[in-house]
C-alpha positions in Angstrom: 12.3 -36.1 36.7 14.0 -35.4 33.4 17.6 -34.0 33.5 17.5 -32.9 29.9 18.4 -29.2 29.6 16.1 -26.9 27.6 17.3 -25.7 24.2 17.4 -21.9 24.1 17.9 -19.9 20.9 20.8 -17.6 20.7 19.9 -14.0 21.5 20.4 -11.7 18.5 21.5 -8.2 19.4 20.3 -5.5 17.0 23.2 -3.7 15.3 23.9 -0.2 16.6 22.6 1.6 13.5 19.3 -0.1 14.0 19.1 1.0 17.6 19.8 4.6 16.4 17.0 4.3 13.8 14.6 2.8 16.3 15.2 5.5 18.9 14.5 8.3 16.4 11.5 6.5 15.0 10.0 6.0 18.5 10.1 9.8 19.1 8.4 10.5 15.7 5.8 7.9 16.0 5.0 8.8 19.6 4.6 12.5 18.5 7.4 13.9 20.6 9.1 14.9 17.4 6.6 16.5 15.1 6.6 16.6 11.2 9.1 19.2 10.0 10.8 19.4 13.4 14.6 19.5 13.1 16.4 16.4 14.3 19.9 17.8 14.0 23.0 17.1 12.0 24.9 13.9 11.7 27.6 15.4 14.0 25.1 16.3 16.7 23.5 12.8 16.6 27.0 11.2 16.8 27.5 13.2 20.1 24.0 12.4 21.5 24.1 8.7 20.8 27.8 8.2 21.6 28.5 6.2 18.4 30.6 6.7 15.3 29.5 8.6 12.3 29.1 5.5 10.0 26.6 4.1 12.6 24.5 7.3 12.6 24.7 7.6 8.8 23.4 4.0 8.3 20.6 4.6 10.9 19.6 7.8 9.0 19.6 5.9 5.7 17.1 3.4 7.2 14.8 6.2 8.3 15.0 8.0 5.0 14.0 4.9 3.1 11.0 4.6 5.5 10.0 8.1 4.8 10.4 9.2 8.4 13.1 11.8 7.9 14.3 14.1 5.1 17.2 16.4 4.4 17.1 20.0 3.3 19.6 21.7 1.0 21.9 22.3 4.0 21.9 18.6 4.8 20.1 19.2 8.1 17.6 16.4 9.0 13.9 16.9 9.6 11.1 14.6 10.7 8.3 14.0 8.2 5.2 11.8 8.0 5.9 8.5 6.4 4.3 8.1 3.0 1.5 5.5 2.9 3.2 3.8 -0.1 6.5 3.5 1.8 4.9 1.8 4.8 2.7 -0.3 2.5 5.6 -1.5 0.4 7.3 -2.9 3.5 4.1 -4.6 4.6 3.5 -5.9 1.1 6.9 -7.5 1.1 6.1 -9.1 4.4 2.8 -10.5 2.9 4.8 -12.0 0.0 7.3 -13.6 2.4 4.5 -15.2 4.3 3.3 -16.7 1.0 -0.2 -15.2 1.3 -2.6 -16.4 -1.5 -4.7 -14.4 -3.8 -7.8 -15.8 -2.1 -6.6 -14.1 1.1 -6.1 -10.9 -0.8 -9.6 -11.2 -2.3 -11.3 -11.9 1.1 -9.5 -9.0 2.7 -10.3 -6.6 -0.1 -14.0 -7.5 0.2 -13.9 -6.2 3.7 -11.6 -3.2 3.4 -12.8 -1.8 0.0 -16.4 -2.1 1.1 -15.5 -0.2 4.3 -13.7 2.4 2.3 -16.8 3.2 0.1 -19.1 3.1 3.1 -17.1 5.9 4.9 -16.5 7.7 1.6 -20.2 8.1 1.1 -20.4 9.7 4.6 -17.3 11.9 4.5 -16.3 12.7 0.9 -15.9 16.4 0.2 -16.5 18.2 -3.1 -12.8 18.1 -3.7 -12.7 14.3 -3.1 -15.6 13.8 -5.6 -13.9 15.9 -8.2 -10.7 13.9 -7.9 -12.6 10.6 -8.3 -14.5 12.0 -11.3 -11.2 13.1 -13.0 -9.7 9.7 -12.4 -12.6 8.0 -14.2 -12.2 10.4 -17.1 -8.5 9.5 -17.4 -9.3 5.8 -17.1 -11.8 6.0 -20.0 -9.0 7.6 -22.1 -6.6 4.8 -21.2 -8.5 1.9 -22.7 -5.8 1.2 -25.3 -3.1 1.1 -22.7 -3.6 -1.7 -20.2 -0.7 -0.7 -18.0 -1.9 2.9 -17.6 -5.5 1.6 -17.2 -4.4 -0.7 -14.3 -2.5 2.1 -12.6 -5.5 4.4 -12.8 -7.7 1.7 -11.3 -5.3 1.4 -8.4 -5.4 5.2 -8.0 -9.2 5.1 -8.0 -9.2 2.8 -5.0 -6.7 5.0 -3.2 -8.9 8.0 -3.8 -12.0 6.2 -2.4 -10.0 5.4 0.7 -8.8 8.9 0.9 -12.4 10.2 0.7 -13.2 8.1 3.7 -11.1 10.5 5.8 -10.0 7.6 7.9 -6.2 7.3 7.9 -6.1 3.9 9.6 -8.3 2.5 6.9 -6.1 4.1 4.2 -3.0 2.5 5.8 -4.7 -0.8 6.3 -5.8 -1.3 2.7 -2.7 -0.1 1.0 -0.4 -3.2 1.4 -2.9 -5.6 -0.2 -3.7 -2.9 -2.8 -0.1 -2.9 -4.0 -0.3 -6.6 -4.5 -3.6 -6.4 -6.4 -2.3 -3.7 -8.8 -0.3 -6.0 -11.2 -3.3 -8.4 -11.5 -5.6 -5.7 -12.9 -3.4 -5.4 -16.0 -3.4 -9.1 -16.4 -7.2 -9.4 -16.2 -7.9 -6.5 -18.7 -5.4 -8.0 -21.2 -7.1 -11.4 -21.1 -10.8 -10.7 -20.4 -12.5 -8.7 -23.2 -15.2 -7.2 -21.0 -12.8 -6.4 -18.2 -12.3 -2.7 -19.0 -15.9 -1.7 -19.7 -17.2 -3.6 -16.5 -14.5 -1.9 -14.4 -15.4 1.6 -15.8 -19.1 1.0 -15.3 -18.5 0.0 -11.6 -16.4 3.1 -11.0 -19.2 5.3 -12.4 -21.8 3.6 -10.1 -19.5 4.0 -7.1 -19.0 7.7 -7.8 -22.8 8.1 -8.2 -23.3 6.4 -4.8 -21.0 8.9 -3.2 -22.7 11.9 -4.9 -26.1 10.7 -3.8 -24.8 9.8 -0.3 -26.3 6.3 -0.9 -24.3 4.0 1.4 -26.3 0.9 0.5 -25.7 1.3 -3.3 -22.0 2.1 -2.7 -21.5 -1.1 -0.7 -23.5 -3.2 -3.2 -21.4 -2.0 -6.2 -18.1 -2.3 -4.3 -18.9 -6.0 -3.5 -19.8 -6.5 -7.2 -16.6 -4.8 -8.3 -14.4 -6.9 -6.1 -16.3 -10.0 -7.1 -15.7 -9.0 -10.8 -12.0 -9.0 -10.1 -12.2 -12.5 -8.7 -14.1 -13.8 -11.8 -11.7 -12.0 -14.2 -8.7 -13.3 -12.4 -9.9 -16.9 -12.6 -11.0 -16.5 -16.3 -7.5 -15.3 -17.1 -6.3 -18.7 -16.1 -5.2 -18.1 -12.5 -5.9 -19.8 -9.2 -6.9 -17.9 -6.1 -5.1 -20.5 -4.0 -1.7 -19.8 -5.5 0.8 -17.9 -3.4 1.3 -14.3 -4.6 5.1 -14.6 -4.8 5.1 -17.6 -7.2 2.8 -15.9 -9.7 4.6 -12.6 -9.7 7.9 -14.5 -10.2 6.5 -16.3 -13.2 5.2 -13.2 -14.8 8.5 -11.4 -14.2 10.3 -14.2 -15.9 7.9 -14.1 -18.8 8.3 -10.4 -19.2 12.1 -10.8 -19.3 11.9 -13.5 -22.0 9.8 -11.2 -24.1 12.4 -8.4 -24.1 
């Protein structure tokens, strides 16, 4: 019988400010504190948690950055729904840290973007359809500005997900969407037919929603995502490269051009 003792890792105790933030976040996420409910002042929280003011202040800062609380003009604190992009940016950073590849983004987009159009066909309202149509008009006007064009493309996909009226789907697709966004500009700058093909796909997707034709919507979304893959590779990129490395390289190139 071996007498070797097991090697245990040191237990890391969360700092007090993180425990304060976690306690408040739990109440909001569980619905015990509703959006726009008052949380109290810093002084009141100091008394309730039994910690010093700097600990409470740092915990509040964490929650404000996450979009879970806000202050009014009197500095009182209120709960609020986290913005999708705030949650997504944290998850996007996690994806980068895990060295996900563009292939993984592409494969995930093929699932989530197709699901988004499928449910948008079923649930889009007249207001949703008008927003998508306006986005396409703006995109057509931005053909001489690749950066604005790419931003409007990202907005188009957010609007399609919004039209699905499935908030879980909206949250699920957003982190990968944020990582896709910079590549659209890269593709349209390097592939001549990139812009017209993208606009044509958006028109077909809008038509599918208007006609309530789920099959057509899913076919065109698959083509649209596949077009991104082809354009990405034609622009000289590899799907198997980690996201982080490519963005670091492009950031350095942009700095050198300044």
